[in-house]
N, C-alpha and C positions, 0 to 999 in steps of 0.2 A: 624772740623775734629777730634778733641779730643773726642767730644761727640759720633761720629760714632765709633771710636775705643773702647770707653767704652761700647757702646751698643754691638758691635761685641764681645768684651771680655766676657761680661755678658752672651750673647747668647751662646757663646762657652762653658762657664762653666755650663750652664743649660743643654746643650746637653750632655756634658761629664757626668754630674751627672745622667741624665736620662738613658744614656747608661750603666753607672755603676750600677744603681738600677735595670735595666732590666737584665743585666748580672747576678747580684747576685740572682734575683728571679729565673731565668732560671737554674742557678747552684743549687739552693736549690731544685727546682722541680726535676732535674735530680738526685741529691743525694738522695732525698726522694724516688723516683721511684726505684733507684738502691738498696736502703736499703730494700724496700719492696720485691723486687725480690730476693735479697740475703737471707732475712729471710725465704721466701717461699722455696728456694732451700735448705737451711740448715735444715728446718723442714722436707722436703721430704727426704733428705739424712739421717737424724736421724731415720725416719720411716723405710727406707730401711735397715739401719744397724740393727735396732731392729728386723726386720723380719728375716734378715740373721742370727743374733745371735740365735734367737729362733729356726729356722730351723736347724742350725748346732748343737745346743744343743740337740734337740730332736733326730736327726739322730745318734749322737754319744752315747747319753745316752741309747736310745732304743736298739742300737746294743749291748752295754755292758750288758744290762739287759737281752736281748734275749739269748745271749751267756751263761749267768749264769742261764738261765731258771727261771727268776724271773717274778713277776707280775708288769708290767709297770705302771698300773693305781695307784697302791699303792706306788711304789718306786720313780716315777719321781718327785713328789713335794719335796721329801727329798733330792734327788740328786741335784735338781735345787738350793736348799738352800746352798748346799756345793760346788757350782761352781761359778766362776766369769769370765766374758768375759774380755780378756786383749789383748792389741796390743803390740807385741814385734818385734822390728826391722822391722816395717812396715807390719807385718803379724798378722792376727787375730787368736787367740787361746783361750783356756779355762784354767783357773787355778783351780785346785781342792783344796778345803779347808778342814781343819780338823774340829772337833766339836767346837773348839774355834774360828773358822774363820781365822785361820792362814794357810799359804800355807802348804799343806800336802806333805810329802816326804816319800819315801819308799827306802829300800835297794834292789838293783837289780844288780846281779853279783858283789857283794861287793862294789858297788858304791851307794851313796845317790843321788837319782834322784827325780824330781817332780812326783807326783802321776798322774795317768791317770784315765779315766772313769772306766776302767777295775779294777784298784786298789780300787777305791771307791766302786764299786759294790761288789767286793770280800770282802771288809771290812763289808759292810752291810749284806752280806750273812753269814758271821761269827758271826754277832751280834745275841744274843739270841732273841731279839724282832723282828728285821727286817728279820732275817733268816726264819721266818715263811712265808715270801712273796715269797719264792723260792720253786720250786719243789724238791722233794727228788731225790737222784741219782738212787735208785732202787725202782720203783713203786711196790706197794704191792696190793694184792687182785685182780690180773688180771685173776684169774681162772686157771693159769698154775699149773700143778701138781708140787709137791715139787722138783722133779728131773729135771723139765723143759722140759720133753719129753712127747709126746703124746703116746697113746697106740702103734702106729706103729713105734715108736722110733725117730720120727722127733721132733725137737724143735718147739714150737708154742709161739705166742705172740699176744696180742691184737693189733688191728690197731692203737689205741690211743698211746699205749706204743711204737710201731714201729715208729710212726710219730715223737716222741720225741727224737729218737736216732739221733746221728750225721750221716751225709751221709755215712761215711766210715763204721760205725757200722751197718747201714742198709744193705749195700752191703755185709758185712761179714755174716750177718744173712741169707741173701738170698743165698749166695754161700754155706753156711752150710746146705742148704735144709730146712730152717725154714718155718713155715706156719703161716699165719695171721689168727686170729680169730676175728670175729666182735662182 
């Protein structure tokens, strides 16, 4: 009887060891599969975040450059060097940096505030070198007589110069009886 109990005990221990080894193998397989899936999801999330950052950067930078009537192709690489994507309070935004790589601030209504894309573009427009990448305020050489009037007394403007005006200025020009020249 003792021998049967010893055999039973040994067999029980073998089964427990086999079950434990099988459980450990399956646990390792599940953990490995989970890690692979997690790595793939993280990689995909990082890719989406990168695309989102690039799209948001281009949208905001292009709007600021267009408003200042600048040449985006020349300015965007320099603007990108001066911005950093940040997350604050769970929200995605950009931090504008000065030439030294420190957060850029400006005085607005007597308060020191973080700079925006508009502030950065305005600083580039005021720069003697980067300022060349912006259109002048008053286009010259459009063929308009010095007094700005045609022989019949109406104002005239080239279509190119008209298209560069703000919508309100275009409307004012039309209301004043201005004529477009091609």
